[in-house]
PDB file of the backbone (N, CA, C, O) and the ligand in Angstrom, with CONECT records:
HET     ZN  A 101       1
ATOM      1  N   MET A   1       0.870  -1.242   0.038  1.00  0.00           N
ATOM      2  CA  MET A   1       0.071   0.006   0.043  1.00  0.00           C
ATOM      3  C   MET A   1       0.781   1.198   0.043  1.00  0.00           C
ATOM      4  O   MET A   1       1.718   1.303   0.834  1.00  0.00           O
ATOM      5  N   SER A   2       0.469   2.236  -0.798  1.00  0.00           N
ATOM      6  CA  SER A   2       1.408   3.389  -0.933  1.00  0.00           C
ATOM      7  C   SER A   2       0.370   4.615  -0.556  1.00  0.00           C
ATOM      8  O   SER A   2      -0.824   4.637  -0.856  1.00  0.00           O
ATOM      9  N   GLN A   3       1.091   5.626   0.167  1.00  0.00           N
ATOM     10  CA  GLN A   3       0.315   6.609   0.517  1.00  0.00           C
ATOM     11  C   GLN A   3       0.293   7.775  -0.652  1.00  0.00           C
ATOM     12  O   GLN A   3       1.326   8.171  -1.192  1.00  0.00           O
ATOM     13  N   GLU A   4      -0.949   8.243  -0.950  1.00  0.00           N
ATOM     14  CA  GLU A   4      -1.006   8.975  -2.006  1.00  0.00           C
ATOM     15  C   GLU A   4      -0.894  10.532  -1.562  1.00  0.00           C
ATOM     16  O   GLU A   4      -0.536  11.428  -2.326  1.00  0.00           O
ATOM     17  N   THR A   5      -1.179  10.670  -0.501  1.00  0.00           N
ATOM     18  CA  THR A   5      -1.019  12.224   0.027  1.00  0.00           C
ATOM     19  C   THR A   5       0.358  12.545   0.562  1.00  0.00           C
ATOM     20  O   THR A   5       0.878  12.027   1.550  1.00  0.00           O
ATOM     21  N   LYS A   6       0.848  13.416  -0.179  1.00  0.00           N
ATOM     22  CA  LYS A   6       2.193  13.934   0.049  1.00  0.00           C
ATOM     23  C   LYS A   6       2.143  14.853   1.383  1.00  0.00           C
ATOM     24  O   LYS A   6       1.279  15.709   1.576  1.00  0.00           O
ATOM     25  N   LYS A   7       3.083  14.582   2.176  1.00  0.00           N
ATOM     26  CA  LYS A   7       3.216  15.395   3.355  1.00  0.00           C
ATOM     27  C   LYS A   7       4.706  16.014   3.511  1.00  0.00           C
ATOM     28  O   LYS A   7       5.739  15.467   3.126  1.00  0.00           O
ATOM     29  N   SER A   8       4.624  16.992   4.012  1.00  0.00           N
ATOM     30  CA  SER A   8       6.069  17.738   4.161  1.00  0.00           C
ATOM     31  C   SER A   8       6.141  18.117   5.556  1.00  0.00           C
ATOM     32  O   SER A   8       5.115  18.437   6.157  1.00  0.00           O
ATOM     33  N   VAL A   9       7.296  18.106   6.128  1.00  0.00           N
ATOM     34  CA  VAL A   9       7.526  18.623   7.421  1.00  0.00           C
ATOM     35  C   VAL A   9       7.010  20.100   7.457  1.00  0.00           C
ATOM     36  O   VAL A   9       7.237  20.853   6.510  1.00  0.00           O
ATOM     37  N   CYS A  10       6.320  20.503   8.551  1.00  0.00           N
ATOM     38  CA  CYS A  10       5.790  21.733   8.516  1.00  0.00           C
ATOM     39  C   CYS A  10       6.886  22.748   8.637  1.00  0.00           C
ATOM     40  O   CYS A  10       7.741  22.648   9.516  1.00  0.00           O
ATOM     41  N   PRO A  11       6.869  23.766   7.726  1.00  0.00           N
ATOM     42  CA  PRO A  11       7.900  24.759   7.605  1.00  0.00           C
ATOM     43  C   PRO A  11       7.918  25.664   8.907  1.00  0.00           C
ATOM     44  O   PRO A  11       8.957  26.155   9.348  1.00  0.00           O
ATOM     45  N   THR A  12       6.701  25.834   9.464  1.00  0.00           N
ATOM     46  CA  THR A  12       6.692  26.769  10.699  1.00  0.00           C
ATOM     47  C   THR A  12       7.303  26.364  11.940  1.00  0.00           C
ATOM     48  O   THR A  12       7.967  27.101  12.669  1.00  0.00           O
ATOM     49  N   CYS A  13       6.962  24.796  12.194  1.00  0.00           N
ATOM     50  CA  CYS A  13       7.580  24.394  13.485  1.00  0.00           C
ATOM     51  C   CYS A  13       8.653  23.392  13.226  1.00  0.00           C
ATOM     52  O   CYS A  13       9.194  22.836  14.182  1.00  0.00           O
ATOM     53  N   GLN A  14       8.984  23.134  12.051  1.00  0.00           N
ATOM     54  CA  GLN A  14      10.137  22.180  11.675  1.00  0.00           C
ATOM     55  C   GLN A  14       9.724  20.811  12.088  1.00  0.00           C
ATOM     56  O   GLN A  14      10.604  19.985  12.328  1.00  0.00           O
ATOM     57  N   GLY A  15       8.431  20.485  12.197  1.00  0.00           N
ATOM     58  CA  GLY A  15       8.042  19.095  12.640  1.00  0.00           C
ATOM     59  C   GLY A  15       7.998  18.949  14.153  1.00  0.00           C
ATOM     60  O   GLY A  15       7.881  17.833  14.659  1.00  0.00           O
ATOM     61  N   LYS A  16       8.091  20.086  14.908  1.00  0.00           N
ATOM     62  CA  LYS A  16       8.052  19.920  16.216  1.00  0.00           C
ATOM     63  C   LYS A  16       6.764  20.106  16.964  1.00  0.00           C
ATOM     64  O   LYS A  16       6.605  19.982  18.178  1.00  0.00           O
ATOM     65  N   LYS A  17       5.817  20.440  16.009  1.00  0.00           N
ATOM     66  CA  LYS A  17       4.348  20.402  16.405  1.00  0.00           C
ATOM     67  C   LYS A  17       3.903  21.707  17.214  1.00  0.00           C
ATOM     68  O   LYS A  17       2.736  22.096  17.170  1.00  0.00           O
ATOM     69  N   VAL A  18       4.795  22.303  17.886  1.00  0.00           N
ATOM     70  CA  VAL A  18       4.565  23.359  18.770  1.00  0.00           C
ATOM     71  C   VAL A  18       5.548  24.658  18.237  1.00  0.00           C
ATOM     72  O   VAL A  18       6.595  24.490  17.612  1.00  0.00           O
ATOM     73  N   ILE A  19       5.091  25.728  18.545  1.00  0.00           N
ATOM     74  CA  ILE A  19       6.022  26.882  18.525  1.00  0.00           C
ATOM     75  C   ILE A  19       6.435  27.244  19.845  1.00  0.00           C
ATOM     76  O   ILE A  19       5.645  27.631  20.707  1.00  0.00           O
ATOM     77  N   GLU A  20       7.744  27.114  20.020  1.00  0.00           N
ATOM     78  CA  GLU A  20       8.399  27.321  21.248  1.00  0.00           C
ATOM     79  C   GLU A  20       8.182  28.788  21.691  1.00  0.00           C
ATOM     80  O   GLU A  20       8.182  29.721  20.887  1.00  0.00           O
ATOM     81  N   GLY A  21       8.022  28.910  22.845  1.00  0.00           N
ATOM     82  CA  GLY A  21       7.858  30.225  23.405  1.00  0.00           C
ATOM     83  C   GLY A  21       9.203  30.910  23.322  1.00  0.00           C
ATOM     84  O   GLY A  21      10.270  30.310  23.455  1.00  0.00           O
ATOM     85  N   VAL A  22       9.077  32.278  23.081  1.00  0.00           N
ATOM     86  CA  VAL A  22      10.359  33.051  23.051  1.00  0.00           C
ATOM     87  C   VAL A  22      10.394  34.099  24.063  1.00  0.00           C
ATOM     88  O   VAL A  22       9.337  34.619  24.422  1.00  0.00           O
ATOM     89  N   CYS A  23      11.561  34.472  24.575  1.00  0.00           N
ATOM     90  CA  CYS A  23      11.763  35.443  25.485  1.00  0.00           C
ATOM     91  C   CYS A  23      12.450  36.595  25.018  1.00  0.00           C
ATOM     92  O   CYS A  23      13.553  36.457  24.488  1.00  0.00           O
ATOM     93  N   GLU A  24      11.920  37.738  25.155  1.00  0.00           N
ATOM     94  CA  GLU A  24      12.538  38.886  24.592  1.00  0.00           C
ATOM     95  C   GLU A  24      12.589  39.886  25.660  1.00  0.00           C
ATOM     96  O   GLU A  24      11.751  39.958  26.559  1.00  0.00           O
ATOM     97  N   THR A  25      13.726  40.747  25.510  1.00  0.00           N
ATOM     98  CA  THR A  25      13.815  41.763  26.438  1.00  0.00           C
ATOM     99  C   THR A  25      13.015  43.047  26.064  1.00  0.00           C
ATOM    100  O   THR A  25      13.128  43.591  24.966  1.00  0.00           O
ATOM    101  N   SER A  26      12.239  43.468  27.009  1.00  0.00           N
ATOM    102  CA  SER A  26      11.498  44.544  26.671  1.00  0.00           C
ATOM    103  C   SER A  26      12.410  45.884  26.704  1.00  0.00           C
ATOM    104  O   SER A  26      13.251  46.114  27.573  1.00  0.00           O
ATOM    105  N   GLY A  27      12.114  46.695  25.654  1.00  0.00           N
ATOM    106  CA  GLY A  27      12.863  47.834  25.518  1.00  0.00           C
ATOM    107  C   GLY A  27      12.870  48.780  26.767  1.00  0.00           C
ATOM    108  O   GLY A  27      13.835  49.460  27.117  1.00  0.00           O
ATOM    109  N   GLU A  28      11.568  48.719  27.428  1.00  0.00           N
ATOM    110  CA  GLU A  28      11.349  49.556  28.499  1.00  0.00           C
ATOM    111  C   GLU A  28      12.343  49.251  29.625  1.00  0.00           C
ATOM    112  O   GLU A  28      12.530  50.082  30.514  1.00  0.00           O
ATOM    113  N   TRP A  29      12.929  48.173  29.607  1.00  0.00           N
ATOM    114  CA  TRP A  29      13.829  47.782  30.818  1.00  0.00           C
ATOM    115  C   TRP A  29      15.212  47.968  30.569  1.00  0.00           C
ATOM    116  O   TRP A  29      16.050  47.567  31.376  1.00  0.00           O
ATOM    117  N   GLN A  30      15.556  48.617  29.378  1.00  0.00           N
ATOM    118  CA  GLN A  30      17.015  48.787  28.964  1.00  0.00           C
ATOM    119  C   GLN A  30      17.740  49.548  30.037  1.00  0.00           C
ATOM    120  O   GLN A  30      17.317  50.632  30.440  1.00  0.00           O
ATOM    121  N   GLY A  31      18.856  48.973  30.511  1.00  0.00           N
ATOM    122  CA  GLY A  31      19.673  49.669  31.434  1.00  0.00           C
ATOM    123  C   GLY A  31      19.402  49.156  32.777  1.00  0.00           C
ATOM    124  O   GLY A  31      20.078  49.597  33.706  1.00  0.00           O
ATOM    125  N   ASN A  32      18.416  48.202  33.016  1.00  0.00           N
ATOM    126  CA  ASN A  32      18.150  47.577  34.210  1.00  0.00           C
ATOM    127  C   ASN A  32      18.511  46.122  34.101  1.00  0.00           C
ATOM    128  O   ASN A  32      18.956  45.674  33.044  1.00  0.00           O
ATOM    129  N   ASP A  33      18.336  45.396  35.131  1.00  0.00           N
ATOM    130  CA  ASP A  33      18.606  43.972  35.103  1.00  0.00           C
ATOM    131  C   ASP A  33      17.940  43.360  34.074  1.00  0.00           C
ATOM    132  O   ASP A  33      16.713  43.439  34.127  1.00  0.00           O
ATOM    133  N   THR A  34      18.483  42.703  33.044  1.00  0.00           N
ATOM    134  CA  THR A  34      18.018  42.004  31.839  1.00  0.00           C
ATOM    135  C   THR A  34      17.079  40.823  32.242  1.00  0.00           C
ATOM    136  O   THR A  34      16.211  40.445  31.456  1.00  0.00           O
ATOM    137  N   ALA A  35      17.248  40.242  33.461  1.00  0.00           N
ATOM    138  CA  ALA A  35      16.524  39.162  33.888  1.00  0.00           C
ATOM    139  C   ALA A  35      15.054  39.612  34.290  1.00  0.00           C
ATOM    140  O   ALA A  35      14.084  38.865  34.164  1.00  0.00           O
ATOM    141  N   ASP A  36      14.989  40.823  34.755  1.00  0.00           N
ATOM    142  CA  ASP A  36      13.700  41.296  35.009  1.00  0.00           C
ATOM    143  C   ASP A  36      13.001  41.855  33.941  1.00  0.00           C
ATOM    144  O   ASP A  36      11.800  42.070  34.104  1.00  0.00           O
ATOM    145  N   GLY A  37      13.555  42.144  32.822  1.00  0.00           N
ATOM    146  CA  GLY A  37      13.072  42.863  31.695  1.00  0.00           C
ATOM    147  C   GLY A  37      12.570  41.844  30.652  1.00  0.00           C
ATOM    148  O   GLY A  37      12.191  42.279  29.565  1.00  0.00           O
ATOM    149  N   GLN A  38      12.538  40.494  30.907  1.00  0.00           N
ATOM    150  CA  GLN A  38      12.233  39.568  29.797  1.00  0.00           C
ATOM    151  C   GLN A  38      10.776  39.396  29.746  1.00  0.00           C
ATOM    152  O   GLN A  38      10.155  39.266  30.801  1.00  0.00           O
ATOM    153  N   VAL A  39      10.202  39.385  28.661  1.00  0.00           N
ATOM    154  CA  VAL A  39       8.890  38.997  28.268  1.00  0.00           C
ATOM    155  C   VAL A  39       8.792  37.755  27.563  1.00  0.00           C
ATOM    156  O   VAL A  39       9.196  37.701  26.402  1.00  0.00           O
ATOM    157  N   CYS A  40       8.274  36.692  28.162  1.00  0.00           N
ATOM    158  CA  CYS A  40       8.150  35.471  27.416  1.00  0.00           C
ATOM    159  C   CYS A  40       6.756  35.062  27.118  1.00  0.00           C
ATOM    160  O   CYS A  40       5.806  35.349  27.847  1.00  0.00           O
ATOM    161  N   THR A  41       6.664  34.337  25.951  1.00  0.00           N
ATOM    162  CA  THR A  41       5.462  33.781  25.495  1.00  0.00           C
ATOM    163  C   THR A  41       5.494  32.322  25.655  1.00  0.00           C
ATOM    164  O   THR A  41       6.533  31.717  25.388  1.00  0.00           O
ATOM    165  N   PRO A  42       4.402  31.678  26.085  1.00  0.00           N
ATOM    166  CA  PRO A  42       4.406  30.192  26.251  1.00  0.00           C
ATOM    167  C   PRO A  42       4.363  29.428  24.939  1.00  0.00           C
ATOM    168  O   PRO A  42       3.948  29.923  23.892  1.00  0.00           O
ATOM    169  N   ASP A  43       4.837  28.145  25.071  1.00  0.00           N
ATOM    170  CA  ASP A  43       4.587  27.320  23.904  1.00  0.00           C
ATOM    171  C   ASP A  43       3.260  27.191  23.507  1.00  0.00           C
ATOM    172  O   ASP A  43       2.389  27.129  24.376  1.00  0.00           O
ATOM    173  N   GLN A  44       2.895  27.128  21.999  1.00  0.00           N
ATOM    174  CA  GLN A  44       1.633  27.034  21.650  1.00  0.00           C
ATOM    175  C   GLN A  44       1.586  26.059  20.496  1.00  0.00           C
ATOM    176  O   GLN A  44       2.548  25.874  19.751  1.00  0.00           O
ATOM    177  N   LYS A  45       0.520  25.496  20.391  1.00  0.00           N
ATOM    178  CA  LYS A  45       0.323  24.541  19.157  1.00  0.00           C
ATOM    179  C   LYS A  45       0.475  25.237  17.819  1.00  0.00           C
ATOM    180  O   LYS A  45      -0.170  26.263  17.603  1.00  0.00           O
ATOM    181  N   CYS A  46       1.308  24.724  16.898  1.00  0.00           N
ATOM    182  CA  CYS A  46       1.507  25.270  15.653  1.00  0.00           C
ATOM    183  C   CYS A  46       0.096  25.488  14.929  1.00  0.00           C
ATOM    184  O   CYS A  46      -0.769  24.619  14.821  1.00  0.00           O
ATOM    185  N   PRO A  47       0.018  26.757  14.469  1.00  0.00           N
ATOM    186  CA  PRO A  47      -1.175  26.854  13.766  1.00  0.00           C
ATOM    187  C   PRO A  47      -1.263  26.617  12.227  1.00  0.00           C
ATOM    188  O   PRO A  47      -2.306  26.683  11.576  1.00  0.00           O
ATOM    189  N   THR A  48      -0.045  26.337  11.743  1.00  0.00           N
ATOM    190  CA  THR A  48       0.101  26.053  10.360  1.00  0.00           C
ATOM    191  C   THR A  48      -0.258  24.641  10.243  1.00  0.00           C
ATOM    192  O   THR A  48      -0.983  24.355   9.290  1.00  0.00           O
ATOM    193  N   CYS A  49       0.135  23.641  11.081  1.00  0.00           N
ATOM    194  CA  CYS A  49       0.042  22.233  10.920  1.00  0.00           C
ATOM    195  C   CYS A  49      -1.049  21.673  11.902  1.00  0.00           C
ATOM    196  O   CYS A  49      -1.364  20.485  11.842  1.00  0.00           O
ATOM    197  N   ASN A  50      -1.654  22.575  12.854  1.00  0.00           N
ATOM    198  CA  ASN A  50      -2.608  22.234  13.753  1.00  0.00           C
ATOM    199  C   ASN A  50      -1.970  21.155  14.758  1.00  0.00           C
ATOM    200  O   ASN A  50      -2.663  20.328  15.351  1.00  0.00           O
ATOM    201  N   GLY A  51      -0.720  21.243  14.871  1.00  0.00           N
ATOM    202  CA  GLY A  51      -0.054  20.336  15.920  1.00  0.00           C
ATOM    203  C   GLY A  51       0.273  18.889  15.373  1.00  0.00           C
ATOM    204  O   GLY A  51       0.489  17.942  16.130  1.00  0.00           O
ATOM    205  N   THR A  52       0.294  18.796  13.988  1.00  0.00           N
ATOM    206  CA  THR A  52       0.491  17.471  13.448  1.00  0.00           C
ATOM    207  C   THR A  52       1.999  17.297  13.194  1.00  0.00           C
ATOM    208  O   THR A  52       2.513  16.182  13.106  1.00  0.00           O
ATOM    209  N   GLY A  53       2.776  18.599  13.065  1.00  0.00           N
ATOM    210  CA  GLY A  53       4.083  18.422  12.598  1.00  0.00           C
ATOM    211  C   GLY A  53       4.234  18.398  11.114  1.00  0.00           C
ATOM    212  O   GLY A  53       5.358  18.514  10.627  1.00  0.00           O
ATOM    213  N   TYR A  54       3.139  18.252  10.336  1.00  0.00           N
ATOM    214  CA  TYR A  54       3.165  17.947   8.864  1.00  0.00           C
ATOM    215  C   TYR A  54       2.308  18.797   8.190  1.00  0.00           C
ATOM    216  O   TYR A  54       1.345  19.270   8.793  1.00  0.00           O
ATOM    217  N   VAL A  55       2.516  19.062   7.023  1.00  0.00           N
ATOM    218  CA  VAL A  55       1.304  19.752   6.180  1.00  0.00           C
ATOM    219  C   VAL A  55       1.263  19.080   4.826  1.00  0.00           C
ATOM    220  O   VAL A  55       2.255  18.768   4.167  1.00  0.00           O
ATOM    221  N   GLU A  56       0.062  18.903   4.505  1.00  0.00           N
ATOM    222  CA  GLU A  56      -0.294  18.216   3.176  1.00  0.00           C
ATOM    223  C   GLU A  56       0.089  19.090   1.994  1.00  0.00           C
ATOM    224  O   GLU A  56      -0.165  20.295   2.007  1.00  0.00           O
ATOM    225  N   GLU A  57       0.656  18.537   1.040  1.00  0.00           N
ATOM    226  CA  GLU A  57       0.785  19.569  -0.182  1.00  0.00           C
ATOM    227  C   GLU A  57      -0.163  19.473  -1.114  1.00  0.00           C
ATOM    228  O   GLU A  57      -0.149  20.223  -2.090  1.00  0.00           O
TER     229      GLU A  57
HETATM  230 ZN    ZN A 101       3.712  23.255  12.383  1.00  0.00          ZN2+
END
């Protein structure tokens, strides 16, 4: 049996199924302790592949 549906690794999450949270240093905190100025977003399900890690072509 062969699969006729082509699937590619999701380009958005690289197959990881989630978008990893990122931490950024807020500009408002420049000059202060960087540890206190970080704004982080939580991991979230990849919207491109809906958490499957692959997208159909
Ligand atoms: Zn994805």
